[in-house]
C-alpha positions in Angstrom: -12.4 -7.7 0.5 -10.5 -9.6 3.1 -10.2 -13.4 3.6 -12.9 -13.3 6.3 -15.3 -11.6 3.8 -14.7 -14.2 1.2 -15.2 -17.0 3.7 -18.6 -15.4 4.7 -19.8 -15.9 1.1 -19.4 -19.7 1.6 -20.7 -19.9 5.2 -24.3 -20.0 4.1 -23.8 -23.0 1.7 -23.2 -20.8 -1.4 -20.9 -21.8 -4.2 -18.2 -19.3 -5.1 -16.6 -19.7 -8.5 -13.6 -17.5 -9.2 -13.3 -16.3 -12.7 -10.2 -14.1 -12.9 -8.0 -11.7 -11.0 -6.7 -8.4 -12.4 -3.6 -6.7 -10.9 -2.2 -3.4 -11.9 1.6 -3.2 -11.3 2.6 -1.7 -7.9 -1.0 -1.5 -6.7 -2.0 -2.4 -3.1 -5.0 -4.6 -4.1 -6.4 -6.7 -7.0 -9.8 -6.9 -8.7 -11.4 -10.3 -8.2 -14.2 -11.3 -10.6 -16.3 -14.2 -9.4 -19.8 -15.6 -9.3 -21.8 -16.7 -6.3 -24.6 -19.2 -6.5 -27.3 -18.5 -3.9 -30.4 -20.7 -3.8 -29.6 -22.1 -7.2 -29.2 -18.6 -8.9 -25.8 -17.4 -10.1 -24.8 -13.8 -9.4 -21.7 -12.4 -11.1 -19.8 -9.8 -9.2 -16.4 -8.2 -8.7 -14.6 -7.0 -5.6 -11.3 -5.5 -4.6 -9.3 -8.0 -2.7 -6.3 -7.4 -0.4 -3.3 -9.7 0.1 -5.2 -11.8 2.7 -8.0 -12.4 0.1 -5.5 -13.6 -2.4 -3.9 -15.9 0.2 -7.4 -17.2 1.0 -8.0 -18.0 -2.7 -4.6 -19.8 -3.1 -5.3 -21.7 0.1 -8.7 -22.9 -1.0 -7.3 -24.1 -4.3 -4.5 -25.9 -2.5 -7.0 -27.6 -0.1 -8.7 -29.1 -3.1 -5.4 -30.3 -4.6 -4.9 -27.4 -7.0 -1.5 -25.9 -6.5 -1.8 -22.6 -8.3 0.7 -20.5 -6.3 3.6 -20.6 -8.9 1.3 -20.1 -11.9 -0.7 -17.3 -10.3 2.4 -15.6 -8.9 4.1 -15.8 -12.3 1.1 -14.3 -14.2 0.4 -11.5 -11.7 3.8 -10.5 -10.3 6.6 -11.7 -12.7 5.5 -9.7 -15.7 6.5 -6.4 -17.1 2.9 -5.6 -18.2 1.2 -2.8 -16.4 -2.1 -4.7 -16.2 -1.9 -8.4 -15.5 -4.6 -11.0 -15.4 -5.0 -14.6 -14.1 -8.0 -16.7 -15.3 -9.2 -19.6 -13.3 -10.1 -22.9 -15.1 -13.2 -24.6 -13.7 -12.6 -24.1 -10.0 -15.5 -23.8 -7.5 -15.4 -23.3 -3.7 -18.3 -25.0 -2.0 -19.5 -24.5 1.6 -17.3 -23.5 4.4 -14.0 -25.5 4.7 -14.9 -27.7 1.7 -13.6 -27.2 -1.8 -14.0 -29.2 -5.0 -12.9 -28.8 -8.6 -15.9 -28.3 -10.8 -16.5 -31.0 -13.4 
């Protein structure tokens, strides 16, 4: 899933809540677990994201005042574990171009 695909999830007024990212060492992509709230109903899903998708997630967090770059990079790329995971803490992306931290 590319950045534009993630953005499309928000363009219809949906709420995207990232849950966690799983990265296998030396892989070309990551597995992104998230939920999307459409018309008040939450749907849990997962998708393979590429590097542009990861950058989009980091950018959306930064826009809402959450600088996760160092922490996320450390957990996913500065580890000797074969399987690495980063879990998000109460973050939600709301509408196109508008983010907020969930209460």
